[in-house]
C-alpha positions, 0 to 999 in steps of 0.5 A: 619686631623687637621689644622689651618688657618686664618679666614677672614671676609666671615667666620663671619657666621661660627665664629658666629655659633660656638660662639652660640653653645658654649659660646655665647659671641658675636653678629654677629655685634660684630664679624663683628667689630672684623674683623675691628680692627686693628692688629686683627688676627682670626685663625680657628681650623679645622678637615677636613673642619669643624671649630671646634675652634677659637682664636682671638687675637689683637696685640698691640705694643709687646703684644697679647690680646686674645679676644676669644678663644673657642673649640667645646664641642665635641672636648674638652679634646682631645688635640684640645685646646692645639693644638690651644694655642700652635699655638698661642704662637709660632705665637706670639713668631715669631712676637717678642711679649713680652706677651700674656694677656687674661681674664676669669671668676673666675667661669670657673675653666676648662678654668683657669686650661687649661690656667695655663698649658700654664703658664698663671699667674693671674695678676689682677682682675676686680670685677663683670665684667661679666653680671652674676656678676662674676669677670674677672681674668686678665691672662698674659703669658710672652714670650721668644723671640729669 
């Protein structure tokens, strides 16, 4: 059974463990800081009680900035990431947000293809943004609010 729940600060170890086993983006201290940021929402994608994906986004005025989005490698290409992204988009529409923003490395072709399936378009580039020297593609999805 797949479900999505809001994650809170007591789940930092789960977040850090999944991150360490996937993209290794943040330290435990950085995870702790994410939970303290105003407007930040953290959702976990679960199968039974196992967290297999995490999405962190921050609401700023009428926009959502995705700061973190990952699915455990064992569960990729099975629709789990799409399930989580669809949830996020619906959540943002319910909040009457106008757009969703994110950044992704230009060498991460798989992620770029994934985001394009949800109508994210490239609106800018940050050259040499990542530690490995790769560029960050700034992506945006405009939302239809009711």
